[in-house]
C-alpha positions as CSV (number, residue, x, y, z in Angstrom):
1,M,24.1,6.4,-24.9
2,S,21.2,8.8,-25.9
3,G,23.3,11.9,-26.6
4,A,22.4,15.5,-26.0
5,G,21.0,15.7,-29.5
6,D,18.4,13.0,-28.8
7,R,15.5,15.6,-27.8
8,E,13.5,13.2,-26.0
9,G,16.2,11.5,-24.0
10,H,16.1,8.1,-22.5
11,V,15.6,6.9,-18.9
12,A,16.6,3.7,-17.0
13,I,14.1,2.7,-14.5
14,V,15.2,0.1,-11.9
15,G,12.4,-1.7,-10.6
16,G,9.0,-2.6,-12.0
17,G,6.7,-2.0,-9.1
18,L,4.0,0.5,-9.1
19,A,6.5,3.4,-8.6
20,G,8.7,2.3,-11.6
21,I,5.5,1.5,-13.8
22,T,4.2,5.0,-13.3
23,A,7.3,7.0,-13.7
24,A,7.7,5.0,-17.2
25,L,4.0,5.8,-18.3
26,A,4.3,9.6,-17.0
27,L,7.6,10.1,-18.8
28,Q,6.4,8.3,-22.4
29,E,3.3,10.6,-22.5
30,T,5.8,13.7,-22.7
31,G,7.9,11.5,-25.2
32,V,10.5,10.5,-23.0
33,R,11.8,6.8,-24.0
34,T,12.0,4.5,-20.9
35,T,13.4,1.1,-20.0
36,I,12.2,-0.9,-16.9
37,Y,14.9,-3.2,-15.5
38,E,13.0,-5.6,-13.2
39,A,14.8,-8.4,-11.5
40,R,12.0,-10.5,-10.9
41,P,10.4,-12.3,-13.8
42,R,7.0,-10.0,-13.4
43,L,6.0,-6.6,-13.1
44,G,4.0,-5.3,-10.1
45,G,6.4,-5.4,-7.3
46,A,5.0,-6.1,-4.0
47,T,1.5,-6.7,-5.5
48,H,1.5,-9.9,-7.6
49,S,-0.5,-13.1,-8.3
50,F,0.2,-17.1,-8.0
51,E,-1.4,-20.0,-9.2
52,R,-2.6,-22.8,-6.7
53,D,-4.5,-25.7,-7.6
54,G,-6.6,-24.0,-10.1
55,L,-6.9,-20.6,-8.1
56,T,-5.4,-17.4,-9.0
57,V,-4.2,-16.1,-5.5
58,D,-2.8,-12.5,-4.9
59,N,-0.1,-12.4,-2.4
60,G,-2.0,-10.2,-0.1
61,Q,-5.0,-8.2,-0.1
62,H,-4.6,-4.6,-1.3
63,I,-7.2,-2.1,-1.2
64,F,-7.6,1.7,-2.3
65,L,-9.7,4.5,-1.1
66,K,-11.3,7.0,-3.4
67,C,-9.0,9.7,-2.1
68,C,-6.3,7.7,-3.6
69,T,-6.3,10.0,-6.7
70,A,-2.9,9.4,-8.1
71,Y,-3.5,5.5,-8.1
72,R,-6.8,6.2,-9.5
73,G,-5.0,8.1,-12.1
74,L,-2.7,5.1,-12.7
75,L,-5.6,2.9,-13.4
76,E,-7.0,5.3,-16.1
77,R,-3.6,5.5,-17.4
78,L,-4.0,1.8,-17.9
79,D,-7.5,1.9,-19.0
80,A,-8.5,-0.4,-16.2
81,L,-11.0,1.4,-14.1
82,D,-13.5,-1.2,-15.2
83,R,-11.4,-3.8,-13.4
84,V,-12.0,-2.3,-9.8
85,D,-15.1,-2.3,-7.8
86,V,-15.5,1.1,-5.5
87,Q,-18.0,1.3,-2.8
88,D,-20.9,3.9,-3.5
89,R,-20.8,4.9,0.1
90,F,-18.2,3.6,2.9
91,D,-19.8,0.9,4.7
92,V,-18.2,-1.6,6.9
93,R,-19.4,-4.3,8.9
94,V,-17.3,-4.8,12.3
95,L,-17.8,-8.2,13.8
96,T,-16.8,-9.7,17.2
97,P,-16.6,-13.2,18.2
98,D,-19.7,-14.5,19.8
99,G,-21.1,-11.0,20.5
100,P,-22.6,-8.2,19.1
101,H,-21.8,-6.6,15.6
102,G,-21.1,-2.9,14.6
103,R,-21.4,-1.3,11.4
104,L,-19.7,2.0,10.4
105,R,-21.6,3.6,7.0
106,R,-21.1,7.0,6.4
107,A,-23.9,9.6,6.0
108,K,-24.6,11.6,2.9
109,A,-23.6,14.8,4.3
110,P,-20.2,16.9,3.8
111,G,-17.5,16.0,5.4
112,P,-16.3,15.7,8.5
113,L,-20.0,15.5,9.5
114,H,-20.5,12.3,7.4
115,F,-19.0,9.8,10.0
116,M,-20.8,11.6,13.1
117,P,-24.1,9.5,12.6
118,A,-22.1,6.5,12.4
119,L,-20.2,7.0,15.3
120,A,-23.2,8.0,17.3
121,R,-24.8,4.7,16.2
122,Y,-21.8,2.5,16.9
123,A,-22.9,-0.3,18.9
124,L,-19.2,-1.7,19.9
125,L,-18.7,1.6,21.6
126,P,-20.8,2.8,24.9
127,P,-22.2,6.4,24.4
128,A,-19.6,8.0,26.5
129,D,-16.8,6.8,24.2
130,R,-18.6,7.7,21.1
131,L,-18.7,11.3,22.4
132,R,-15.0,11.2,23.4
133,A,-14.1,9.7,19.8
134,V,-15.9,12.7,18.2
135,R,-13.9,15.1,20.6
136,A,-10.5,13.3,19.4
137,S,-11.5,13.5,16.0
138,L,-11.8,17.2,15.9
139,A,-8.6,17.5,18.0
140,L,-7.0,15.4,15.3
141,Q,-8.4,17.4,12.6
142,R,-6.5,20.5,13.9
143,L,-2.9,18.9,13.5
144,D,-0.6,19.5,10.6
145,P,0.5,16.2,9.7
146,A,3.8,17.8,7.8
147,D,4.9,19.2,11.5
148,P,8.0,17.6,12.1
149,S,7.5,17.3,15.8
150,L,4.5,14.8,15.1
151,D,7.1,12.4,13.7
152,G,8.4,11.9,17.4
153,I,5.0,10.9,19.0
154,A,3.3,7.7,19.1
155,M,-0.5,7.8,18.1
156,G,-1.3,5.5,20.7
157,R,-0.1,7.8,23.4
158,W,-1.6,10.9,21.8
159,L,-5.0,9.0,21.7
160,A,-4.5,8.2,25.4
161,R,-4.2,11.8,26.1
162,H,-7.3,12.6,24.3
163,G,-9.6,10.4,26.3
164,Q,-9.5,7.1,24.0
165,R,-9.8,4.4,26.4
166,P,-8.2,1.0,25.4
167,E,-11.8,-0.5,24.2
168,A,-12.1,2.5,22.0
169,R,-8.6,2.3,20.5
170,R,-9.3,-1.3,19.8
171,A,-13.0,-1.2,18.5
172,L,-12.5,2.3,16.1
173,W,-8.7,3.6,15.7
174,E,-6.9,0.4,15.2
175,L,-9.5,-0.7,12.6
176,F,-8.1,2.2,10.2
177,V,-4.5,3.1,11.7
178,T,-3.2,-0.4,11.8
179,A,-4.6,-1.5,8.5
180,A,-3.3,1.9,6.7
181,L,0.3,1.9,8.4
182,N,0.8,-1.7,8.9
183,I,1.8,-1.0,12.6
184,G,0.0,-1.0,16.0
185,L,-1.2,2.4,17.5
186,D,1.2,2.3,20.5
187,D,4.2,2.0,18.0
188,A,2.7,4.2,15.1
189,A,4.0,7.8,14.4
190,L,1.4,10.5,14.8
191,G,2.3,12.3,11.6
192,P,1.4,9.5,9.1
193,A,-1.6,8.5,11.4
194,A,-3.0,11.8,11.6
195,M,-2.6,12.2,7.6
196,V,-4.5,9.1,7.0
197,C,-7.4,10.1,9.5
198,Q,-7.8,13.6,8.2
199,T,-7.7,12.8,4.5
200,A,-9.8,9.6,4.5
201,L,-11.8,10.0,7.6
202,L,-12.2,13.6,8.2
203,G,-12.1,15.1,4.7
204,R,-14.3,15.0,1.6
205,S,-17.2,12.7,2.4
206,D,-16.6,10.1,0.0
207,A,-13.0,9.9,0.7
208,A,-12.9,6.7,2.6
209,D,-15.0,4.8,0.0
210,I,-13.1,1.3,-0.5
211,G,-11.9,0.0,-3.6
212,V,-10.9,-3.5,-4.5
213,A,-9.5,-5.0,-7.6
214,S,-11.9,-7.4,-9.5
215,V,-9.4,-8.9,-11.4
216,P,-6.2,-10.5,-10.1
217,L,-3.3,-8.1,-9.1
218,G,-0.9,-10.0,-11.4
219,D,-3.1,-8.9,-14.3
220,L,-3.9,-5.4,-13.0
221,H,-0.2,-4.4,-12.1
222,G,1.4,-6.9,-14.0
223,T,0.0,-8.0,-17.5
224,V,-2.1,-4.8,-18.0
225,A,0.8,-2.6,-17.0
226,A,3.4,-4.2,-19.0
227,A,1.1,-4.3,-22.4
228,K,0.9,-0.4,-21.6
229,V,4.5,0.6,-21.1
230,E,5.2,-1.4,-24.2
231,R,2.4,0.1,-26.6
232,D,3.4,3.4,-25.5
233,G,7.0,2.7,-26.7
234,G,8.7,1.6,-23.6
235,R,10.8,-1.5,-23.1
236,I,11.1,-4.1,-20.1
237,H,13.4,-6.3,-19.1
238,L,12.7,-9.0,-16.9
239,G,15.1,-10.9,-14.7
240,A,17.3,-8.0,-15.3
241,K,19.1,-7.4,-11.9
242,A,21.2,-4.0,-11.5
243,T,24.2,-4.2,-9.5
244,A,25.8,-0.7,-9.8
245,I,25.3,2.9,-10.7
246,E,28.2,4.7,-12.2
247,A,28.9,8.3,-13.5
248,G,27.8,8.6,-17.3
249,P,25.0,8.0,-16.3
250,K,25.6,4.3,-16.5
251,L,23.8,1.2,-15.0
252,V,25.1,-2.2,-14.7
253,V,22.7,-4.8,-15.3
254,N,23.4,-8.5,-15.2
255,G,27.1,-7.6,-15.2
256,A,26.7,-5.5,-18.4
257,P,26.7,-1.5,-18.7
258,V,23.5,0.2,-19.8
259,T,23.8,4.0,-20.6
260,A,21.1,6.6,-20.4
261,D,20.5,10.1,-19.8
262,A,19.0,9.7,-16.4
263,V,18.3,6.8,-13.8
264,V,15.2,6.5,-11.7
265,V,15.8,3.8,-8.7
266,A,12.4,2.5,-7.6
267,V,13.1,-0.4,-5.4
268,P,12.9,-1.0,-1.7
269,H,14.9,1.0,0.5
270,R,17.2,-2.3,1.6
271,Q,17.9,-2.7,-2.3
272,A,18.4,0.9,-3.1
273,A,20.9,1.6,-0.3
274,G,23.1,-0.9,-1.8
275,L,22.7,0.5,-5.5
276,V,22.8,4.1,-5.0
277,P,26.4,5.8,-5.0
278,A,27.4,7.6,-1.8
279,E,28.2,10.9,-3.7
280,A,24.4,10.8,-4.3
281,C,23.0,10.2,-1.1
282,P,25.8,10.4,1.6
283,D,23.2,9.4,4.3
284,R,21.7,6.2,2.5
285,E,23.2,4.1,5.2
286,R,20.3,5.8,7.7
287,W,17.7,4.4,5.3
288,A,18.4,1.0,7.1
289,G,16.5,2.4,10.3
290,L,13.4,2.6,8.2
291,G,13.4,-1.3,8.9
292,S,10.3,-3.0,8.0
293,S,6.7,-4.4,9.2
294,P,5.5,-7.8,8.0
295,I,1.9,-8.6,7.0
296,V,0.6,-12.4,7.1
297,N,-2.0,-13.2,4.9
298,V,-4.4,-16.6,5.8
299,H,-6.1,-18.3,3.0
300,A,-9.3,-20.6,3.6
301,V,-11.4,-22.1,1.1
302,Y,-14.7,-23.6,2.2
303,D,-17.1,-26.0,0.3
304,R,-20.0,-23.5,0.8
305,P,-20.5,-19.8,1.3
306,V,-20.0,-18.7,5.0
307,M,-19.6,-14.7,4.7
308,D,-22.4,-13.0,3.1
309,V,-20.5,-9.5,2.5
310,P,-17.5,-8.5,0.3
311,F,-15.3,-7.7,3.3
312,A,-15.6,-7.4,7.1
313,A,-13.6,-5.9,9.9
314,A,-13.1,-7.7,13.4
315,V,-12.4,-6.6,17.0
316,G,-11.5,-8.9,19.9
317,S,-10.0,-11.1,17.3
318,P,-6.9,-12.1,15.6
319,V,-8.9,-11.7,12.3
320,Q,-8.5,-8.0,11.6
321,W,-10.0,-7.8,8.1
322,V,-11.3,-10.6,6.0
323,F,-12.4,-10.6,2.2
324,D,-14.3,-12.6,-0.1
325,R,-11.9,-13.6,-3.0
326,T,-14.0,-16.3,-4.6
327,A,-14.8,-14.5,-7.9
328,V,-11.5,-13.1,-8.3
329,S,-9.5,-16.3,-7.7
330,G,-11.7,-18.1,-10.2
331,L,-13.3,-20.4,-7.8
332,T,-16.5,-21.9,-9.0
333,G,-17.9,-23.5,-5.9
334,G,-17.7,-22.8,-2.2
335,Q,-16.3,-19.8,-1.0
336,Y,-12.5,-18.5,-0.7
337,L,-11.9,-15.8,2.3
338,A,-8.4,-14.1,2.6
339,V,-7.7,-12.7,6.2
340,S,-5.2,-9.9,6.1
341,V,-3.1,-9.6,9.5
342,S,-1.1,-6.3,9.5
343,A,1.7,-5.5,12.1
344,A,2.2,-9.4,12.2
345,D,5.7,-9.3,13.8
346,D,4.3,-12.0,16.3
347,R,3.1,-14.4,13.4
348,I,5.5,-13.8,10.9
349,D,7.3,-17.0,11.9
350,T,4.4,-19.0,13.2
351,P,3.9,-22.3,11.8
352,T,1.1,-23.0,9.2
353,A,-0.3,-25.9,11.3
354,E,-0.6,-23.5,14.2
355,L,-2.1,-20.4,12.2
356,R,-4.8,-22.8,10.5
357,R,-5.7,-24.1,14.3
358,E,-6.1,-20.4,15.5
359,Y,-7.5,-18.8,12.1
360,L,-10.0,-21.6,11.3
361,A,-11.4,-21.2,14.8
362,E,-11.7,-17.7,14.7
363,L,-13.5,-17.7,11.5
364,A,-15.8,-20.1,12.8
365,R,-16.5,-17.7,15.7
366,L,-17.1,-14.7,13.6
367,F,-19.2,-16.7,10.8
368,P,-21.7,-19.3,12.1
369,A,-22.0,-20.6,8.8
370,A,-18.4,-21.7,8.8
371,R,-18.9,-24.1,11.7
372,R,-21.0,-26.5,9.0
373,A,-18.8,-25.7,6.1
374,R,-16.1,-28.3,5.2
375,V,-12.3,-26.6,4.4
376,T,-11.1,-27.7,1.3
377,D,-7.7,-25.8,1.4
378,F,-5.7,-23.5,3.8
379,F,-2.7,-21.6,3.1
380,V,-0.4,-19.0,4.3
381,T,1.5,-16.1,2.4
382,R,3.9,-14.0,4.4
383,E,5.2,-10.6,3.4
384,R,8.2,-10.2,5.9
385,H,9.1,-6.8,4.5
386,A,5.6,-5.5,3.4
387,T,6.3,-2.1,4.3
388,F,8.6,0.1,6.1
389,R,8.3,0.6,9.9
390,Q,6.1,3.8,10.3
391,S,7.2,4.4,13.9
392,P,8.1,7.7,15.6
393,G,11.2,9.2,13.9
394,S,10.8,7.2,10.7
395,G,9.7,10.2,8.8
396,A,13.0,12.2,9.2
397,L,14.7,9.2,7.4
398,R,12.6,9.2,4.2
399,P,14.7,10.6,1.4
400,A,13.7,13.2,-1.2
401,S,13.3,12.2,-4.7
402,A,16.4,14.0,-5.9
403,T,19.6,13.2,-5.1
404,R,23.1,15.1,-5.2
405,L,23.7,13.6,-8.7
406,P,21.3,15.7,-11.2
407,W,20.7,12.6,-13.3
408,L,19.6,10.2,-10.4
409,F,16.2,9.9,-8.7
410,L,14.8,7.8,-6.4
411,A,11.2,6.5,-6.1
412,G,9.0,4.2,-4.2
413,A,6.4,4.4,-1.1
414,W,9.4,4.6,1.4
415,T,10.6,8.0,0.0
416,D,9.1,11.3,1.0
417,T,5.8,11.3,-0.6
418,G,3.7,12.7,2.2
419,W,1.9,9.6,2.1
420,P,2.2,6.3,4.3
421,D,3.8,3.0,2.8
422,T,0.7,2.4,0.2
423,M,0.1,1.8,-3.3
424,E,-1.0,5.7,-3.4
425,G,2.2,6.6,-1.8
426,A,4.0,4.5,-4.6
427,V,2.3,5.9,-7.4
428,R,2.9,9.5,-6.2
429,S,6.7,8.9,-5.7
430,G,6.7,7.7,-9.4
431,L,4.9,10.9,-10.6
432,T,7.3,13.0,-8.5
433,A,10.5,11.4,-10.0
434,A,8.9,11.6,-13.5
435,R,8.6,15.5,-13.3
436,L,11.9,15.8,-11.7
437,V,13.5,13.9,-14.7
438,R,11.7,16.0,-17.1
439,R,13.1,19.0,-15.6
440,H,16.7,17.6,-15.6
441,L,16.1,16.7,-19.3
442,R,15.2,19.9,-20.5
443,S,18.2,21.6,-18.4
444,S,20.5,19.3,-20.0
445,A,18.9,20.0,-23.6
446,R,19.5,23.8,-22.8
447,N,23.1,23.4,-21.6
448,H,23.8,21.5,-24.9
């Protein structure tokens, strides 16, 4: 074990996702030695890539916004800001099957005025609904997302009370809330939904500008991150499954004891509940109430280009958001589109053949050029536990990073970060855990 005389200390981190990577890098910057124990054969957690017939495929489409300052800070730590593309100005084309299209593009004006011109011209809403949307936005801005009472209210019910008809909810609010929280409006808790809307849409004028990785996530969050951790003096053990945490502190990994000065548990809540000792978190059984919400990603490769924008949203279609993955995947001819389907409870177990019939037909309705193109490949990736279920009451179940054991800490987007279950939330949790670990190590050094 690293003794009290070891000024810098040694921290064991269970889990090599974004939370664990961030905690390791933040600690190493202050001279603390870290070791990441990851059960999988790679880093990156819920964001990873795989090879398929010469293509590099991300398991799902992950985006970030300019307001995601912690995640952008992680990219800076990784010296990887040149490996993402960020919009100069929020601009989303909104498609409908065989009907009119809309566009939401922010103006060059201070927030929250920057979205008012876009709403005023939004062709998918009649003028009366546009006005009601402005009024609801102003009411939403007055809420305090940290107010515990909002955790018990559904976003859909609140919108209905504020004059948002079903058409407006489908054509506007679902575009952002369902994608951000991975849950339908009627099931989404008002607190995190309000936080997303206030921060991204009603805050700084550039807050919602969309960023996407220009390299595979397996490179960005796996290879690049691993190289940085090791270059800064950290160690990484892959295929290393932690099965117990004991006093000492001591971690049992692959049946062998590992000692450290502190432990950070940065795994999903289901695994954490079985790993964290009861004396550290007596209410750990309640974490099961967070549940999970799935995402299905539909991948279609065409023999020619069919979409002329990097990404688009859709209304009135099972296609929610669709992204051009051609360049990132390494495809040299044709076009590769990935459809991201959030809150996919009704499709997570649907056979691939049925999804193929449904989504190829829908893509042909949205993109006329697809009707003349040949599909060269089609496949589906499923993330059954993509996020926890951010429904009313879930906020009260999210634990803080500190536990009742002074040397044991929690990290992960499911903890109480103040953000939804996103890459930004994961990174913020890692930073919080690192800060608390440093405080514990300083206190231990003083006492010895």
